N, C-alpha and C positions, 0 to 999 in steps of 0.2 A: 698787511703792514708787518706782521710777525715774521714773514719770510724775507723782509728786506735785508736784515743783517746777513742771512745766508747767501743771498745773491751778491751782496757787496763784497764779502770776503772771498767768494768764488771768483769774482772778477779780479780781486787783488792778487789771488794766487795765479790766475791765468795770465796776468800781466808780466809774470816772471819769464815768460817765453819771449818777450819783446826786448829790444835793446834798452839797457838801464842807463848807460852813460857812454860818452865818447871821450876817451883819454888820449891826449896827444902830447908829444914831446918833439920839438923841432919839426921835422918833416914826416915823422912816423905817428901812427895812431892805431888804437884798437877800439873796438865797439863791443864790449861784453854785454850779454843779456843777463837777466836775473838767473836763468838756468845755468849759464856758464859759471856764475859766481857760486851758486849753491852746490853744483857738481864739481867745482874746482877744475873746470876745463879751460885751459889757456886760450883766449881768443886769438884769432889770426891777426898778425901785424900787417898793416897796410902802409905803403910808402917806401921811399928809399931808406934803407937801414944798413949803411956800410959798416957800422960798428957792431951790428948784430945785438942791439939792446933787447933784452927779454922783457919788454914792457908788459906783455900779456901775463907773464908769470908774476910780475910785480903787482899787477892789478888783482889777480886772483888771490895772491898771498895776503893782501891787506884789505880785501873787500869781501872775501868769501864768508868769514865768520859772522859778520853782522848781517849779511844778506841771508844766510842760513837761519840766523836767529829770527829775522823778520818773517821768513817763510814759515818756520815752525810755529811762531806766534799766531800768524793769520790762519794756519791750519787748525790750531787749537781753538781759535774763535769760531771757525766754520763748523768744527765738530760739536762744539758747545751749543751753537745755534741750531744745528740739525737735530741733535739729540735732546734738545730742551733741557740743558743742564741749569739754565738760569741766565738772566741777562747780565748778572755780575761777572760770570765767567767769560761771556762773550766780550764784555767791556775790557776785562783784564787782558785777554789775548790781543784785542785790537790796539790797546794803548801800548803794550809791549812791542808789537810789530811796528807801530809808528815811531816809537823811540829808537828802535834799531835802524830804521830807514833814515831818521834824522841824524843819528851819529855817523851813519855811513856817508851821508852827504857832506858832513864836516870833516871826514877823514883826510881829505886832500889838502888841508890847510898847512900852515907853517911855511918853512923856508922852501918846501918843494913847490909851492904855488907859483913861484916865478919860473920854474923850469917845466912843470907839468900843468897842462890845462885840462880841466874836467868840466864837461858840459852834461847836464842831466838830460836824459832822453825820455821818450814817451812811456816806456815800461815802468820806470821809477815814479813818474808823475801819476800814471794811471793807478798803480798799486797804492801809492800814498793817498790819492783821492778816494778810491774805493774803500780803503781801510778807514779813512777818516769818516766817511759816510756811515759805514757799518758800526764804528765805535760810537758815533753820536746817536745813532738810532738805538743801539743797545743801552746807552747811558740814559736816554730819555725814557725808554721803557722801564729800565731798572728803577728810576726815581718815581715814575707814575704808578707802577704796579703795586709797590709796597715800599714802606720806609726802608731805606738801605740799612741792613743789619751789619754794622761795622764793629759791633762789640762781640767779644773782647777785642780791643784795638791793638794789642801788642802783636799778635800774629799778622795782622794786616800791615802794620808798619814794618815789621821784619821782612815780609815778602816784598814790599815795595822797595826797601833799601837793597835787598838782594838783586832784584831785577835791574835797578838803576846802576848799582855798582858793577854788575856783570856786563853792562853795555857801555859804560863810560870809559874814556881812555884811562889806562892804568898808570901811565907815566907822562911826563912833560918832555916830549921830544921836539927838537927843532924841525925835524923832517916829517916823519910819520909816526904817530903814537900807536901803541898797541892797547888791546882790551882783553879781558878774560874771555869774551865771546869769540875772539880770534881762534880759539882752540876748537871751535865747532867744525866738524868735517863729516859729511855723510859717507865719504869713501873710507875713512878711518875713524869710525865712531868711538872706538875705545880710547882715543886721545881726547875725546870730548867729555868723558865721564867725570873726571875729577872736579872740574869747575862747574859743570852742569848739574851734578848731583846735589850740591847745597841748594840750588834754586829749586830743583824738584822737591827736595825735602821741605823747603819753605812753603811751596804751593800746597803740598800735602797737609802740612800743619794748618794752613789757612782753611782748607776744606774741612778739617776736623777740629776747628778751633773751639767749638762749644765744649767738647769733652775729648781730650787726647788720651787714647789708651796708653796704659803703662808700657806695653811692649813698643809702641810707636815712639814714645818719648825716649826710651833707652836707645833705640836705633838712631833717632834724630840727633841726640847728643853725641853718639858715637861717630856720626858722620861730620857734624859741625865742629866738634872740638879739634880734630886734626886740621880741618880747613882753616880755622882761626890761627893755628900755630904757623901754618905755611904762609898765610897772608902777612902775619907779623914778621916772619923771616924775609919775605919779599920786600917789605917796606924798609927794613934795616939794610938789606943788600943794596937796594937802589941808592940809599943815602951814603953808605960807607964804601961799597966796592965800585959801583959803576959811575958814581958821581952824577947820577941823573935824579932829579927830584921826582918823587912819586906824585902822581896826579891825585884827583879827588877819589877815584874809583876804589883804591884799596881801603881807604878809611870808611867809605860808605858801605862797601861789601863787608868789611869786618864788623861794622855796627849792625848790619842785617844778620850776620851769622850769630852774633852774641844775643841779639834780641830774640831771634828764632829759637836758639837753644834755651834761653831763659823761659820763653813762653811754653816750650815743650816740657820743661821740667816742672814749672810752677803749676801748669794746668793739667798735669797728668791725672788720670782717673785711677783710683786704687785698683790693684789687680783683684780679679774675682777669685775668691777662694771656694773650693768645692764644699758644699754643705753636707755635713755628715748625716747620713740617714740614721734615724733612730733605731736602736737595737730592739728587736722584737722581745716583748716581755716573756720571761721564762714562765712556763706553765708547770706548776708542780703536780706530780701525780698524786692522787689521793692516797693517804696512808692506809695500809692494809688493816682490816679490822682486827682488833685485839681478840684474845681467846674467847671461848664460849661463855 
């Protein structure tokens, strides 16, 4: 029974080799697999395409980030299960992967739903089903094995807000909305660093939440503080310049950044100071004898 999460998440990752969806527009269609989305490989367009619409590139542009997020989350859950990091980490990876797949499914809504048809295929269904089975198994084992240690609660809440804000749509678009996870790219990983780094910092703080070292708290605040400034500027820009209303994600992500920074600073352990070694006692030479 302890190996069930490992098998489940291995199946969820293997399902990325299967077709994830069928996207059609008029007489043309593409059938991207999960691997196509993760590797940002444009699927081949089928059907008559006199206008040469690059629907395959559109699919990879708007689906690769969330698909990559789901793949990485399931991979984290698999590694946590194999390495016996704890059922809580397996559950965290499984839930994050399922959320990414859920938001990927709703990505085709809005006004584009009338022109573009999206049908979920076996790969996405199998990956979601196996991920759900693995997450449920890890959650049940986590509850039964020991009482869930969620205290202190602030790093837990901060990490949850960071993950949800990272995956949710960042703007309210009538056609296709974007998310911070859209920056994920295995081909150009340096483009993923800025928005993925705060999430990684939040997970690190969650792992060390009992006692956060002073050096880690300084690094965490140094990463999270610029991120909060950029998010605030993005919210202001969407309202003032683009005329697009920001979605829920910027506010949720900003709340997660602030809570994570506060938990890092408030729970930092004092820096260890070197203990001065006691000086050896000075031994005085005996006084020479006085005269005869």
